[in-house]
C-alpha positions as CSV (number, residue, x, y, z in Angstrom):
1,M,26.6,-5.8,-2.7
2,Q,23.2,-4.5,-3.5
3,T,22.6,-0.9,-2.3
4,V,18.8,-1.3,-2.1
5,V,17.1,-4.6,-1.2
6,F,13.3,-5.1,-1.1
7,E,11.8,-7.7,1.2
8,A,10.0,-10.3,-1.0
9,Y,6.2,-10.8,-0.7
10,P,4.2,-13.7,-2.0
11,K,1.9,-13.0,-5.0
12,V,-1.3,-14.4,-6.5
13,S,-2.8,-14.1,-9.9
14,L,-5.7,-11.8,-10.6
15,E,-7.6,-14.9,-11.6
16,A,-7.7,-16.0,-8.0
17,F,-10.4,-13.3,-7.4
18,L,-12.6,-14.4,-10.3
19,P,-14.7,-17.5,-9.2
20,E,-17.5,-15.6,-7.4
21,L,-17.5,-12.8,-10.0
22,S,-17.7,-15.2,-12.9
23,L,-20.8,-16.8,-11.4
24,E,-22.4,-13.5,-10.7
25,I,-21.7,-12.0,-14.2
26,P,-21.0,-14.9,-16.6
27,E,-21.5,-12.5,-19.6
28,L,-18.0,-11.0,-19.0
29,S,-14.7,-12.6,-20.0
30,D,-12.0,-13.3,-17.5
31,D,-9.8,-10.6,-19.0
32,I,-12.5,-7.9,-18.5
33,L,-13.2,-9.1,-14.9
34,M,-9.5,-9.0,-14.1
35,H,-9.3,-5.4,-15.4
36,Y,-11.9,-4.4,-12.8
37,V,-10.3,-6.5,-10.0
38,R,-7.0,-4.7,-10.7
39,N,-8.7,-1.3,-10.6
40,A,-10.2,-2.2,-7.2
41,A,-6.9,-3.4,-5.8
42,I,-5.2,-0.2,-6.9
43,E,-7.8,2.0,-5.3
44,F,-7.7,-0.1,-2.1
45,A,-3.9,0.2,-1.9
46,E,-3.8,3.9,-2.6
47,R,-6.5,4.8,-0.1
48,S,-5.7,2.4,2.7
49,L,-1.9,2.4,2.4
50,A,-2.2,-1.2,3.8
51,L,0.3,-2.8,1.4
52,Q,3.8,-2.1,2.8
53,R,7.4,-3.0,2.0
54,D,10.5,-3.1,4.1
55,I,13.5,-1.8,2.1
56,T,17.0,-2.4,3.4
57,M,19.4,0.4,2.1
58,C,23.1,0.4,2.4
59,L,24.0,4.1,2.3
60,Q,27.3,4.7,0.5
61,P,29.8,7.4,1.2
62,C,29.2,10.6,-0.9
63,V,26.0,9.2,-2.4
64,P,22.9,11.4,-1.5
65,D,20.2,9.8,-3.6
66,Y,18.9,6.3,-4.1
67,I,16.5,4.9,-6.7
68,L,13.7,2.8,-5.2
69,E,12.1,0.5,-7.8
70,A,10.1,-2.3,-6.4
71,P,10.9,-5.5,-8.4
72,D,7.4,-7.0,-8.2
73,C,5.1,-4.8,-10.4
74,M,4.5,-2.4,-7.5
75,R,5.0,1.4,-7.2
76,I,5.8,3.3,-4.0
77,I,3.0,5.7,-3.0
78,S,4.0,6.7,0.6
79,L,6.9,6.8,3.0
80,H,6.1,5.7,6.6
81,K,9.1,4.9,8.8
82,V,12.8,4.8,8.8
83,K,15.0,2.7,11.1
84,T,18.6,3.4,11.7
85,N,21.1,1.7,14.0
86,G,18.2,-0.2,15.6
87,K,16.2,2.9,16.4
88,R,12.8,3.7,15.0
89,A,11.7,7.1,13.5
90,Y,8.4,8.7,14.0
91,A,5.4,6.6,12.8
92,D,3.8,7.8,9.6
93,C,6.5,10.4,8.9
94,A,4.9,11.2,5.5
95,Q,7.5,12.3,2.9
96,C,10.4,13.1,5.3
97,C,11.8,11.4,8.4
98,V,14.2,13.4,10.6
99,F,16.7,12.1,13.1
100,D,19.3,14.0,15.2
101,D,21.9,13.4,12.5
102,L,20.0,12.2,9.5
103,Q,17.2,13.4,7.3
104,V,15.6,10.9,4.8
105,M,13.2,12.4,2.2
106,W,11.2,10.7,-0.5
107,Q,10.8,12.4,-3.8
108,K,8.1,11.0,-6.0
109,P,8.0,8.7,-7.7
110,D,11.1,6.7,-6.8
111,I,14.0,8.7,-5.4
112,L,15.1,8.7,-1.7
113,W,17.4,11.6,-0.6
114,V,19.6,11.4,2.4
115,R,20.9,14.5,4.2
116,P,23.6,15.2,5.1
117,V,25.4,13.2,2.5
118,P,26.8,10.1,4.1
119,V,30.6,10.1,4.8
120,E,30.7,6.4,5.6
121,A,28.7,3.3,4.9
122,Q,25.5,2.9,7.0
123,E,22.5,0.6,6.8
124,I,19.0,1.8,7.3
125,T,15.5,0.2,6.8
126,V,12.8,2.2,5.1
127,I,9.1,1.2,5.3
128,V,6.9,2.3,2.5
129,S,3.4,1.7,1.2
130,V,3.0,0.4,-2.4
131,A,0.2,-0.1,-4.9
132,P,0.0,-2.3,-8.0
133,H,1.0,-0.9,-11.4
134,H,-1.9,-0.3,-13.8
135,D,-0.7,-3.2,-15.9
136,A,0.0,-5.6,-13.0
137,C,-1.0,-9.3,-13.6
138,E,-0.3,-10.3,-10.0
139,L,-1.3,-8.9,-6.6
140,D,0.0,-9.3,-3.1
141,E,-1.3,-12.5,-1.6
142,I,-2.5,-10.6,1.5
143,L,-5.2,-9.0,-0.8
144,L,-6.6,-12.5,-1.2
145,T,-6.1,-13.8,2.3
146,R,-7.1,-10.8,4.3
147,Y,-8.7,-8.2,2.1
148,K,-10.5,-10.4,-0.5
149,E,-14.0,-9.1,0.5
150,A,-12.8,-5.5,0.1
151,I,-11.4,-6.2,-3.4
152,L,-14.6,-8.0,-4.5
153,A,-16.8,-5.2,-3.1
154,G,-14.7,-2.6,-5.1
155,T,-15.0,-4.8,-8.2
156,R,-18.8,-5.2,-7.9
157,A,-19.3,-1.5,-7.3
158,Q,-17.7,-0.9,-10.7
159,L,-19.5,-3.7,-12.5
160,Y,-23.0,-3.1,-11.2
161,G,-22.5,0.6,-12.0
162,L,-21.9,0.0,-15.7
163,Q,-24.8,1.4,-17.6
164,R,-27.2,-0.5,-19.9
165,R,-25.9,-3.9,-19.1
166,P,-28.1,-7.0,-18.2
167,W,-26.6,-7.0,-14.7
168,T,-26.7,-3.2,-14.1
169,S,-28.0,-2.3,-10.7
170,L,-27.3,1.2,-9.4
171,V,-28.7,0.2,-6.0
172,S,-26.2,-2.7,-5.7
173,A,-23.4,-0.5,-7.0
174,V,-24.0,2.1,-4.2
175,E,-24.2,-0.7,-1.6
176,Q,-21.0,-2.3,-2.8
177,R,-19.3,1.1,-2.9
178,K,-20.2,1.8,0.7
179,E,-18.9,-1.7,1.7
180,F,-15.7,-1.0,-0.2
181,D,-15.2,2.4,1.5
182,R,-15.9,0.8,4.9
183,R,-13.3,-1.9,4.4
184,I,-10.8,0.5,3.1
185,A,-11.2,2.6,6.3
186,A,-10.9,-0.5,8.5
187,A,-7.7,-1.6,6.7
188,G,-6.2,1.9,7.1
189,T,-7.0,1.9,10.8
190,D,-5.5,-1.6,11.2
191,R,-2.3,-0.3,9.5
192,L,-2.1,2.7,11.9
193,L,-2.7,0.5,15.0
194,Q,-0.6,-2.4,13.6
195,G,-3.1,-4.9,15.0
196,R,-3.3,-3.4,18.5
197,T,-6.6,-3.2,20.3
198,G,-7.9,-1.4,23.3
199,R,-6.9,2.1,24.5
200,V,-4.5,4.0,22.2
201,R,-2.5,7.0,23.4
202,M,-2.5,9.8,20.7
203,Q,0.5,12.2,20.5
204,T,0.0,15.6,19.0
205,I,2.6,17.7,17.1
206,F,2.7,20.0,20.1
207,N,3.7,17.1,22.4
208,R,0.3,17.0,24.0
209,S,-1.3,13.6,24.5
210,R,-4.7,12.2,25.0
211,T,-6.2,8.8,25.4
212,R,-9.2,7.4,23.6
């Protein structure tokens, strides 16, 4: 029985993002364009935290620490939620989620600690955000189907900002950077709201609430 099981996510090649970029800047090879696409995808993932993974963990008696190594060229960058016995922990619990009888803490880059040390087997689900490795040749399909324009904007911001090239345009680079930042913020908000719209009740750490 596997102790740590990652939910599988569909992937696409970096080449899937190239058609528009190749037409805009035909002077660059596909390998160079893919390098900048990868950079944009990494920055998007790290800043928006929009790429998430559900990890099923079978806690073992007398085992306090568990290695979390995503099998799909991704790296964990943030811990969000922990579910145990069908209950949900606090949303966006950062590096540590605390229950009445269980504390789950993430230690960078890939270790999850459980306190107190389990005395019997127990299954929990951990939700984390991930980002591509710097040598990844594939990206999450959702970056193409939902966030393609964000990735292209981030790539263009880098390319147009290169100095002394035939296509160099600092004005375009600034415009694309603003668009990239806007789409990152929107993706981060969508992650926090989980697709909900309308009025949202905000809870403070002092148990005060307000509606916006």
